[in-house]
N, CA, C and O atoms as a GROMACS GRO file, in nm:
protein
  476
    1UNK      N    1  -3.103  -6.007  13.801
    1UNK     CA    2  -3.132  -6.149  13.798
    1UNK      C    3  -3.282  -6.175  13.808
    1UNK      O    4  -3.335  -6.262  13.738
    2UNK      N    5  -3.352  -6.100  13.895
    2UNK     CA    6  -3.496  -6.119  13.911
    2UNK      C    7  -3.569  -6.081  13.783
    2UNK      O    8  -3.666  -6.148  13.744
    3UNK      N    9  -3.523  -5.973  13.716
    3UNK     CA   10  -3.587  -5.932  13.590
    3UNK      C   11  -3.570  -6.040  13.484
    3UNK      O   12  -3.664  -6.070  13.410
    4UNK      N   13  -3.452  -6.097  13.476
    4UNK     CA   14  -3.425  -6.201  13.376
    4UNK      C   15  -3.512  -6.324  13.402
    4UNK      O   16  -3.569  -6.381  13.309
    5UNK      N   17  -3.523  -6.364  13.528
    5UNK     CA   18  -3.606  -6.478  13.564
    5UNK      C   19  -3.753  -6.451  13.531
    5UNK      O   20  -3.824  -6.539  13.483
    6UNK      N   21  -3.799  -6.329  13.557
    6UNK     CA   22  -3.936  -6.290  13.527
    6UNK      C   23  -3.960  -6.295  13.376
    6UNK      O   24  -4.064  -6.344  13.331
    7UNK      N   25  -3.866  -6.245  13.297
    7UNK     CA   26  -3.879  -6.248  13.152
    7UNK      C   27  -3.883  -6.391  13.099
    7UNK      O   28  -3.961  -6.422  13.010
    8UNK      N   29  -3.798  -6.478  13.153
    8UNK     CA   30  -3.798  -6.618  13.111
    8UNK      C   31  -3.931  -6.683  13.146
    8UNK      O   32  -3.987  -6.756  13.064
    9UNK      N   33  -3.983  -6.658  13.264
    9UNK     CA   34  -4.111  -6.716  13.306
    9UNK      C   35  -4.224  -6.667  13.216
    9UNK      O   36  -4.310  -6.746  13.177
   10UNK      N   37  -4.225  -6.539  13.184
   10UNK     CA   38  -4.329  -6.483  13.096
   10UNK      C   39  -4.318  -6.544  12.956
   10UNK      O   40  -4.419  -6.574  12.893
   11UNK      N   41  -4.197  -6.562  12.909
   11UNK     CA   42  -4.176  -6.623  12.778
   11UNK      C   43  -4.227  -6.766  12.773
   11UNK      O   44  -4.290  -6.806  12.676
   12UNK      N   45  -4.200  -6.842  12.879
   12UNK     CA   46  -4.248  -6.980  12.886
   12UNK      C   47  -4.401  -6.985  12.889
   12UNK      O   48  -4.460  -7.073  12.826
   13UNK      N   49  -4.464  -6.893  12.962
   13UNK     CA   50  -4.610  -6.889  12.966
   13UNK      C   51  -4.665  -6.858  12.827
   13UNK      O   52  -4.763  -6.919  12.785
   14UNK      N   53  -4.604  -6.763  12.756
   14UNK     CA   54  -4.649  -6.727  12.622
   14UNK      C   55  -4.638  -6.847  12.528
   14UNK      O   56  -4.732  -6.875  12.453
   15UNK      N   57  -4.526  -6.917  12.532
   15UNK     CA   58  -4.507  -7.033  12.444
   15UNK      C   59  -4.608  -7.142  12.478
   15UNK      O   60  -4.661  -7.207  12.387
   16UNK      N   61  -4.636  -7.163  12.606
   16UNK     CA   62  -4.733  -7.264  12.647
   16UNK      C   63  -4.872  -7.230  12.595
   16UNK      O   64  -4.941  -7.317  12.542
   17UNK      N   65  -4.913  -7.104  12.608
   17UNK     CA   66  -5.045  -7.063  12.560
   17UNK      C   67  -5.051  -7.074  12.408
   17UNK      O   68  -5.152  -7.120  12.354
   18UNK      N   69  -4.946  -7.033  12.340
   18UNK     CA   70  -4.941  -7.041  12.195
   18UNK      C   71  -4.949  -7.187  12.149
   18UNK      O   72  -5.022  -7.218  12.055
   19UNK      N   73  -4.875  -7.274  12.213
   19UNK     CA   74  -4.875  -7.416  12.176
   19UNK      C   75  -5.012  -7.478  12.200
   19UNK      O   76  -5.059  -7.559  12.119
   20UNK      N   77  -5.077  -7.441  12.309
   20UNK     CA   78  -5.210  -7.495  12.338
   20UNK      C   79  -5.310  -7.450  12.232
   20UNK      O   80  -5.400  -7.526  12.197
   21UNK      N   81  -5.295  -7.330  12.181
   21UNK     CA   82  -5.385  -7.278  12.079
   21UNK      C   83  -5.363  -7.339  11.943
   21UNK      O   84  -5.449  -7.327  11.855
   22UNK      N   85  -5.251  -7.404  11.921
   22UNK     CA   86  -5.220  -7.462  11.791
   22UNK      C   87  -5.260  -7.608  11.780
   22UNK      O   88  -5.236  -7.670  11.677
   23UNK      N   89  -5.320  -7.663  11.882
   23UNK     CA   90  -5.360  -7.802  11.875
   23UNK      C   91  -5.486  -7.814  11.793
   23UNK      O   92  -5.564  -7.719  11.783
   24UNK      N   93  -5.506  -7.928  11.735
   24UNK     CA   94  -5.620  -7.952  11.649
   24UNK      C   95  -5.726  -8.033  11.723
   24UNK      O   96  -5.694  -8.117  11.807
   25UNK      N   97  -5.850  -8.006  11.690
   25UNK     CA   98  -5.960  -8.082  11.749
   25UNK      C   99  -5.982  -8.213  11.676
   25UNK      O  100  -6.078  -8.285  11.707
   26UNK      N  101  -5.896  -8.247  11.580
   26UNK     CA  102  -5.913  -8.372  11.507
   26UNK      C  103  -5.820  -8.481  11.557
   26UNK      O  104  -5.797  -8.580  11.487
   27UNK      N  105  -5.766  -8.465  11.675
   27UNK     CA  106  -5.676  -8.565  11.733
   27UNK      C  107  -5.756  -8.687  11.774
   27UNK      O  108  -5.880  -8.683  11.778
   28UNK      N  109  -5.688  -8.798  11.806
   28UNK     CA  110  -5.759  -8.918  11.850
   28UNK      C  111  -5.842  -8.895  11.976
   28UNK      O  112  -5.931  -8.975  12.005
   29UNK      N  113  -5.815  -8.788  12.050
   29UNK     CA  114  -5.890  -8.761  12.172
   29UNK      C  115  -6.017  -8.682  12.145
   29UNK      O  116  -6.094  -8.657  12.238
   30UNK      N  117  -6.042  -8.643  12.020
   30UNK     CA  118  -6.164  -8.571  11.988
   30UNK      C  119  -6.284  -8.661  12.012
   30UNK      O  120  -6.277  -8.783  11.997
   31UNK      N  121  -6.394  -8.597  12.051
   31UNK     CA  122  -6.513  -8.676  12.079
   31UNK      C  123  -6.617  -8.653  11.972
   31UNK      O  124  -6.626  -8.545  11.914
   32UNK      N  125  -6.692  -8.754  11.946
   32UNK     CA  126  -6.803  -8.746  11.853
   32UNK      C  127  -6.926  -8.799  11.927
   32UNK      O  128  -6.922  -8.906  11.987
   33UNK      N  129  -7.033  -8.723  11.922
   33UNK     CA  130  -7.154  -8.761  11.993
   33UNK      C  131  -7.267  -8.774  11.893
   33UNK      O  132  -7.288  -8.684  11.811
   34UNK      N  133  -7.341  -8.885  11.900
   34UNK     CA  134  -7.459  -8.903  11.817
   34UNK      C  135  -7.581  -8.876  11.903
   34UNK      O  136  -7.587  -8.920  12.018
   35UNK      N  137  -7.678  -8.806  11.847
   35UNK     CA  138  -7.798  -8.777  11.923
   35UNK      C  139  -7.916  -8.760  11.829
   35UNK      O  140  -7.902  -8.709  11.718
   36UNK      N  141  -8.031  -8.804  11.874
   36UNK     CA  142  -8.153  -8.782  11.797
   36UNK      C  143  -8.244  -8.683  11.870
   36UNK      O  144  -8.359  -8.665  11.832
   37UNK      N  145  -8.192  -8.619  11.975
   37UNK     CA  146  -8.271  -8.521  12.048
   37UNK      C  147  -8.303  -8.403  11.957
   37UNK      O  148  -8.228  -8.373  11.865
   38UNK      N  149  -8.416  -8.336  11.985
   38UNK     CA  150  -8.449  -8.218  11.907
   38UNK      C  151  -8.362  -8.100  11.948
   38UNK      O  152  -8.352  -8.002  11.875
   39UNK      N  153  -8.299  -8.109  12.064
   39UNK     CA  154  -8.211  -8.002  12.112
   39UNK      C  155  -8.078  -8.064  12.155
   39UNK      O  156  -8.077  -8.155  12.238
   40UNK      N  157  -7.968  -8.017  12.100
   40UNK     CA  158  -7.835  -8.068  12.130
   40UNK      C  159  -7.747  -7.950  12.169
   40UNK      O  160  -7.765  -7.840  12.118
   41UNK      N  161  -7.652  -7.973  12.259
   41UNK     CA  162  -7.568  -7.863  12.308
   41UNK      C  163  -7.422  -7.890  12.282
   41UNK      O  164  -7.372  -8.000  12.306
   42UNK      N  165  -7.353  -7.788  12.231
   42UNK     CA  166  -7.208  -7.789  12.219
   42UNK      C  167  -7.158  -7.684  12.317
   42UNK      O  168  -7.198  -7.567  12.309
   43UNK      N  169  -7.072  -7.724  12.408
   43UNK     CA  170  -7.017  -7.634  12.508
   43UNK      C  171  -6.886  -7.576  12.456
   43UNK      O  172  -6.800  -7.648  12.405
   44UNK      N  173  -6.871  -7.445  12.471
   44UNK     CA  174  -6.746  -7.377  12.435
   44UNK      C  175  -6.673  -7.350  12.566
   44UNK      O  176  -6.717  -7.269  12.648
   45UNK      N  177  -6.561  -7.419  12.583
   45UNK     CA  178  -6.485  -7.405  12.708
   45UNK      C  179  -6.340  -7.441  12.681
   45UNK      O  180  -6.310  -7.530  12.601
   46UNK      N  181  -6.248  -7.371  12.750
   46UNK     CA  182  -6.104  -7.395  12.734
   46UNK      C  183  -6.062  -7.384  12.588
   46UNK      O  184  -5.981  -7.462  12.539
   47UNK      N  185  -6.119  -7.284  12.519
   47UNK     CA  186  -6.086  -7.256  12.378
   47UNK      C  187  -6.108  -7.378  12.289
   47UNK      O  188  -6.027  -7.409  12.202
   48UNK      N  189  -6.221  -7.448  12.312
   48UNK     CA  190  -6.254  -7.565  12.231
   48UNK      C  191  -6.405  -7.585  12.229
   48UNK      O  192  -6.476  -7.543  12.320
   49UNK      N  193  -6.453  -7.649  12.122
   49UNK     CA  194  -6.592  -7.690  12.111
   49UNK      C  195  -6.601  -7.834  12.162
   49UNK      O  196  -6.522  -7.919  12.123
   50UNK      N  197  -6.698  -7.860  12.249
   50UNK     CA  198  -6.712  -7.994  12.303
   50UNK      C  199  -6.858  -8.036  12.300
   50UNK      O  200  -6.942  -7.976  12.367
   51UNK      N  201  -6.891  -8.140  12.222
   51UNK     CA  202  -6.801  -8.224  12.145
   51UNK      C  203  -6.756  -8.152  12.018
   51UNK      O  204  -6.823  -8.061  11.969
   52UNK      N  205  -6.642  -8.194  11.966
   52UNK     CA  206  -6.588  -8.134  11.844
   52UNK      C  207  -6.672  -8.172  11.723
   52UNK      O  208  -6.685  -8.094  11.629
   53UNK      N  209  -6.729  -8.292  11.724
   53UNK     CA  210  -6.818  -8.337  11.618
   53UNK      C  211  -6.947  -8.386  11.682
   53UNK      O  212  -6.944  -8.466  11.776
   54UNK      N  213  -7.059  -8.338  11.631
   54UNK     CA  214  -7.190  -8.376  11.683
   54UNK      C  215  -7.273  -8.429  11.567
   54UNK      O  216  -7.288  -8.362  11.466
   55UNK      N  217  -7.327  -8.549  11.582
   55UNK     CA  218  -7.415  -8.608  11.481
   55UNK      C  219  -7.559  -8.596  11.526
   55UNK      O  220  -7.593  -8.632  11.639
   56UNK      N  221  -7.644  -8.544  11.437
   56UNK     CA  222  -7.785  -8.522  11.470
   56UNK      C  223  -7.872  -8.567  11.354
   56UNK      O  224  -7.824  -8.598  11.245
   57UNK      N  225  -8.001  -8.571  11.379
   57UNK     CA  226  -8.098  -8.602  11.275
   57UNK      C  227  -8.142  -8.473  11.205
   57UNK      O  228  -8.142  -8.366  11.266
   58UNK      N  229  -8.177  -8.484  11.080
   58UNK     CA  230  -8.228  -8.370  11.003
   58UNK      C  231  -8.348  -8.310  11.076
   58UNK      O  232  -8.436  -8.381  11.123
   59UNK      N  233  -8.350  -8.178  11.086
   59UNK     CA  234  -8.457  -8.107  11.155
   59UNK      C  235  -8.425  -8.072  11.299
   59UNK      O  236  -8.496  -7.992  11.360
   60UNK      N  237  -8.319  -8.130  11.353
   60UNK     CA  238  -8.281  -8.101  11.492
   60UNK      C  239  -8.209  -7.967  11.501
   60UNK      O  240  -8.155  -7.917  11.402
   61UNK      N  241  -8.208  -7.910  11.620
   61UNK     CA  242  -8.138  -7.786  11.646
   61UNK      C  243  -8.016  -7.813  11.733
   61UNK      O  244  -8.014  -7.907  11.811
   62UNK      N  245  -7.915  -7.729  11.718
   62UNK     CA  246  -7.795  -7.736  11.801
   62UNK      C  247  -7.782  -7.602  11.872
   62UNK      O  248  -7.796  -7.496  11.810
   63UNK      N  249  -7.754  -7.606  12.001
   63UNK     CA  250  -7.728  -7.486  12.079
   63UNK      C  251  -7.583  -7.487  12.123
   63UNK      O  252  -7.536  -7.584  12.182
   64UNK      N  253  -7.512  -7.379  12.095
   64UNK     CA  254  -7.376  -7.360  12.143
   64UNK      C  255  -7.383  -7.269  12.265
   64UNK      O  256  -7.451  -7.166  12.262
   65UNK      N  257  -7.314  -7.307  12.372
   65UNK     CA  258  -7.314  -7.230  12.496
   65UNK      C  259  -7.170  -7.193  12.532
   65UNK      O  260  -7.085  -7.281  12.544
   66UNK      N  261  -7.144  -7.063  12.548
   66UNK     CA  262  -7.009  -7.017  12.583
   66UNK      C  263  -6.988  -7.024  12.734
   66UNK      O  264  -7.043  -6.942  12.808
   67UNK      N  265  -6.910  -7.120  12.778
   67UNK     CA  266  -6.873  -7.132  12.919
   67UNK      C  267  -6.733  -7.079  12.945
   67UNK      O  268  -6.679  -7.096  13.054
   68UNK      N  269  -6.672  -7.014  12.845
   68UNK     CA  270  -6.539  -6.955  12.859
   68UNK      C  271  -6.553  -6.812  12.910
   68UNK      O  272  -6.660  -6.752  12.903
   69UNK      N  273  -6.443  -6.758  12.962
   69UNK     CA  274  -6.443  -6.621  13.011
   69UNK      C  275  -6.411  -6.521  12.900
   69UNK      O  276  -6.409  -6.400  12.925
   70UNK      N  277  -6.386  -6.570  12.779
   70UNK     CA  278  -6.358  -6.482  12.665
   70UNK      C  279  -6.469  -6.498  12.560
   70UNK      O  280  -6.542  -6.597  12.560
   71UNK      N  281  -6.479  -6.400  12.471
   71UNK     CA  282  -6.581  -6.403  12.367
   71UNK      C  283  -6.547  -6.506  12.260
   71UNK      O  284  -6.431  -6.531  12.228
   72UNK      N  285  -6.653  -6.565  12.205
   72UNK     CA  286  -6.640  -6.661  12.096
   72UNK      C  287  -6.753  -6.637  11.996
   72UNK      O  288  -6.844  -6.558  12.021
   73UNK      N  289  -6.745  -6.708  11.884
   73UNK     CA  290  -6.854  -6.708  11.787
   73UNK      C  291  -6.857  -6.845  11.721
   73UNK      O  292  -6.765  -6.925  11.735
   74UNK      N  293  -6.964  -6.871  11.648
   74UNK     CA  294  -6.982  -6.996  11.576
   74UNK      C  295  -7.009  -6.958  11.431
   74UNK      O  296  -7.115  -6.904  11.399
   75UNK      N  297  -6.913  -6.986  11.343
   75UNK     CA  298  -6.922  -6.943  11.204
   75UNK      C  299  -6.907  -7.063  11.112
   75UNK      O  300  -6.804  -7.131  11.114
   76UNK      N  301  -7.009  -7.089  11.032
   76UNK     CA  302  -7.005  -7.199  10.936
   76UNK      C  303  -6.897  -7.174  10.832
   76UNK      O  304  -6.884  -7.063  10.780
   77UNK      N  305  -6.820  -7.278  10.801
   77UNK     CA  306  -6.719  -7.267  10.696
   77UNK      C  307  -6.785  -7.251  10.559
   77UNK      O  308  -6.721  -7.203  10.465
   78UNK      N  309  -6.913  -7.290  10.547
   78UNK     CA  310  -6.984  -7.282  10.419
   78UNK      C  311  -7.088  -7.170  10.419
   78UNK      O  312  -7.174  -7.164  10.330
   79UNK      N  313  -7.082  -7.082  10.515
   79UNK     CA  314  -7.172  -6.967  10.528
   79UNK      C  315  -7.317  -7.007  10.553
   79UNK      O  316  -7.408  -6.931  10.523
   80UNK      N  317  -7.339  -7.127  10.608
   80UNK     CA  318  -7.475  -7.174  10.638
   80UNK      C  319  -7.533  -7.106  10.761
   80UNK      O  320  -7.655  -7.094  10.772
   81UNK      N  321  -7.449  -7.061  10.854
   81UNK     CA  322  -7.494  -6.994  10.976
   81UNK      C  323  -7.379  -6.915  11.035
   81UNK      O  324  -7.262  -6.948  11.015
   82UNK      N  325  -7.413  -6.811  11.108
   82UNK     CA  326  -7.314  -6.728  11.179
   82UNK      C  327  -7.380  -6.675  11.305
   82UNK      O  328  -7.486  -6.613  11.300
   83UNK      N  329  -7.316  -6.699  11.418
   83UNK     CA  330  -7.368  -6.648  11.544
   83UNK      C  331  -7.320  -6.504  11.565
   83UNK      O  332  -7.224  -6.461  11.502
   84UNK      N  333  -7.387  -6.433  11.654
   84UNK     CA  334  -7.328  -6.307  11.700
   84UNK      C  335  -7.212  -6.341  11.794
   84UNK      O  336  -7.190  -6.458  11.827
   85UNK      N  337  -7.139  -6.242  11.837
   85UNK     CA  338  -7.034  -6.264  11.938
   85UNK      C  339  -7.101  -6.312  12.066
   85UNK      O  340  -7.196  -6.250  12.115
   86UNK      N  341  -7.049  -6.421  12.121
   86UNK     CA  342  -7.106  -6.480  12.242
   86UNK      C  343  -7.018  -6.450  12.362
   86UNK      O  344  -6.901  -6.489  12.365
   87UNK      N  345  -7.072  -6.380  12.458
   87UNK     CA  346  -7.003  -6.356  12.584
   87UNK      C  347  -7.025  -6.477  12.674
   87UNK      O  348  -7.104  -6.566  12.642
   88UNK      N  349  -6.954  -6.481  12.785
   88UNK     CA  350  -6.970  -6.591  12.879
   88UNK      C  351  -7.117  -6.605  12.919
   88UNK      O  352  -7.181  -6.507  12.958
   89UNK      N  353  -7.170  -6.727  12.908
   89UNK     CA  354  -7.309  -6.755  12.944
   89UNK      C  355  -7.407  -6.740  12.829
   89UNK      O  356  -7.522  -6.785  12.840
   90UNK      N  357  -7.366  -6.678  12.718
   90UNK     CA  358  -7.454  -6.662  12.602
   90UNK      C  359  -7.469  -6.793  12.526
   90UNK      O  360  -7.383  -6.880  12.532
   91UNK      N  361  -7.581  -6.805  12.453
   91UNK     CA  362  -7.605  -6.922  12.369
   91UNK      C  363  -7.645  -6.877  12.229
   91UNK      O  364  -7.689  -6.764  12.207
   92UNK      N  365  -7.628  -6.969  12.136
   92UNK     CA  366  -7.671  -6.949  11.997
   92UNK      C  367  -7.728  -7.082  11.949
   92UNK      O  368  -7.667  -7.187  11.971
   93UNK      N  369  -7.845  -7.079  11.885
   93UNK     CA  370  -7.910  -7.200  11.838
   93UNK      C  371  -7.935  -7.191  11.688
   93UNK      O  372  -7.975  -7.088  11.635
   94UNK      N  373  -7.909  -7.304  11.620
   94UNK     CA  374  -7.935  -7.312  11.476
   94UNK      C  375  -8.003  -7.446  11.447
   94UNK      O  376  -7.962  -7.550  11.498
   95UNK      N  377  -8.109  -7.441  11.365
   95UNK     CA  378  -8.178  -7.562  11.323
   95UNK      C  379  -8.121  -7.608  11.189
   95UNK      O  380  -8.103  -7.527  11.098
   96UNK      N  381  -8.094  -7.737  11.178
   96UNK     CA  382  -8.036  -7.796  11.058
   96UNK      C  383  -8.148  -7.866  10.980
   96UNK      O  384  -8.202  -7.967  11.024
   97UNK      N  385  -8.182  -7.811  10.863
   97UNK     CA  386  -8.293  -7.864  10.784
   97UNK      C  387  -8.247  -7.944  10.662
   97UNK      O  388  -8.329  -7.995  10.586
   98UNK      N  389  -8.116  -7.954  10.645
   98UNK     CA  390  -8.060  -8.031  10.533
   98UNK      C  391  -7.957  -8.130  10.587
   98UNK      O  392  -7.895  -8.107  10.690
   99UNK      N  393  -7.941  -8.240  10.515
   99UNK     CA  394  -7.839  -8.338  10.555
   99UNK      C  395  -7.703  -8.293  10.504
   99UNK      O  396  -7.692  -8.213  10.411
  100UNK      N  397  -7.599  -8.347  10.566
  100UNK     CA  398  -7.462  -8.316  10.525
  100UNK      C  399  -7.374  -8.292  10.646
  100UNK      O  400  -7.416  -8.306  10.761
  101UNK      N  401  -7.250  -8.256  10.617
  101UNK     CA  402  -7.154  -8.222  10.722
  101UNK      C  403  -7.129  -8.073  10.718
  101UNK      O  404  -7.100  -8.017  10.612
  102UNK      N  405  -7.142  -8.009  10.832
  102UNK     CA  406  -7.131  -7.864  10.841
  102UNK      C  407  -7.014  -7.827  10.934
  102UNK      O  408  -7.032  -7.818  11.055
  103UNK      N  409  -6.896  -7.804  10.876
  103UNK     CA  410  -6.782  -7.762  10.958
  103UNK      C  411  -6.799  -7.616  10.998
  103UNK      O  412  -6.858  -7.536  10.926
  104UNK      N  413  -6.746  -7.582  11.115
  104UNK     CA  414  -6.754  -7.444  11.164
  104UNK      C  415  -6.630  -7.411  11.245
  104UNK      O  416  -6.550  -7.500  11.278
  105UNK      N  417  -6.614  -7.283  11.277
  105UNK     CA  418  -6.499  -7.237  11.355
  105UNK      C  419  -6.540  -7.115  11.436
  105UNK      O  420  -6.651  -7.064  11.422
  106UNK      N  421  -6.450  -7.070  11.520
  106UNK     CA  422  -6.469  -6.947  11.598
  106UNK      C  423  -6.396  -6.834  11.525
  106UNK      O  424  -6.277  -6.847  11.495
  107UNK      N  425  -6.466  -6.725  11.497
  107UNK     CA  426  -6.405  -6.613  11.425
  107UNK      C  427  -6.289  -6.553  11.506
  107UNK      O  428  -6.187  -6.515  11.448
  108UNK      N  429  -6.305  -6.543  11.637
  108UNK     CA  430  -6.202  -6.483  11.721
  108UNK      C  431  -6.081  -6.575  11.739
  108UNK      O  432  -5.970  -6.528  11.761
  109UNK      N  433  -6.103  -6.705  11.730
  109UNK     CA  434  -5.997  -6.805  11.752
  109UNK      C  435  -6.008  -6.909  11.641
  109UNK      O  436  -6.064  -7.016  11.664
  110UNK      N  437  -5.956  -6.881  11.521
  110UNK     CA  438  -5.976  -6.968  11.404
  110UNK      C  439  -5.925  -7.111  11.422
  110UNK      O  440  -5.965  -7.199  11.346
  111UNK      N  441  -5.839  -7.135  11.519
  111UNK     CA  442  -5.790  -7.271  11.544
  111UNK      C  443  -5.898  -7.357  11.609
  111UNK      O  444  -5.887  -7.479  11.610
  112UNK      N  445  -6.002  -7.294  11.663
  112UNK     CA  446  -6.113  -7.367  11.723
  112UNK      C  447  -6.205  -7.414  11.611
  112UNK      O  448  -6.262  -7.333  11.539
  113UNK      N  449  -6.219  -7.545  11.596
  113UNK     CA  450  -6.298  -7.602  11.487
  113UNK      C  451  -6.392  -7.710  11.539
  113UNK      O  452  -6.364  -7.778  11.638
  114UNK      N  453  -6.503  -7.723  11.472
  114UNK     CA  454  -6.599  -7.827  11.504
  114UNK      C  455  -6.680  -7.861  11.381
  114UNK      O  456  -6.664  -7.799  11.276
  115UNK      N  457  -6.769  -7.959  11.395
  115UNK     CA  458  -6.858  -7.991  11.284
  115UNK      C  459  -6.986  -8.055  11.336
  115UNK      O  460  -6.989  -8.120  11.440
  116UNK      N  461  -7.090  -8.035  11.258
  116UNK     CA  462  -7.220  -8.099  11.284
  116UNK      C  463  -7.248  -8.189  11.164
  116UNK      O  464  -7.245  -8.144  11.050
  117UNK      N  465  -7.275  -8.317  11.192
  117UNK     CA  466  -7.310  -8.413  11.088
  117UNK      C  467  -7.459  -8.437  11.098
  117UNK      O  468  -7.509  -8.486  11.200
  118UNK      N  469  -7.531  -8.403  10.991
  118UNK     CA  470  -7.677  -8.415  10.990
  118UNK      C  471  -7.714  -8.533  10.900
  118UNK      O  472  -7.677  -8.538  10.783
  119UNK      N  473  -7.789  -8.628  10.958
  119UNK     CA  474  -7.828  -8.750  10.885
  119UNK      C  475  -7.976  -8.750  10.854
  119UNK      O  476  -8.026  -8.845  10.793
   0.00000   0.00000   0.00000
């Protein structure tokens, strides 16, 4: 009986983690931040980019900081930039010299998505 209960509990934890990983960052709860600072930060935490969408001025830089306990990366969907693997506490900075929308994702966790809007 204890083994069966343990198996059920482990199964429920797996399903919960799997379901959490399948959520989209484009829900109504997603945040969008506008900034004209020369330095902007996107925090990687809880398997998500925060803010999911960041609006900046042309010429500004964005720094991604991994506050998660697992490795992440920042990979442009259009091959405009690619970070190295980021361990906890690591950062990656990219300067945006062209206008447009630059979607990106995490190579290790492809469900993690974000974008930078350059005006």
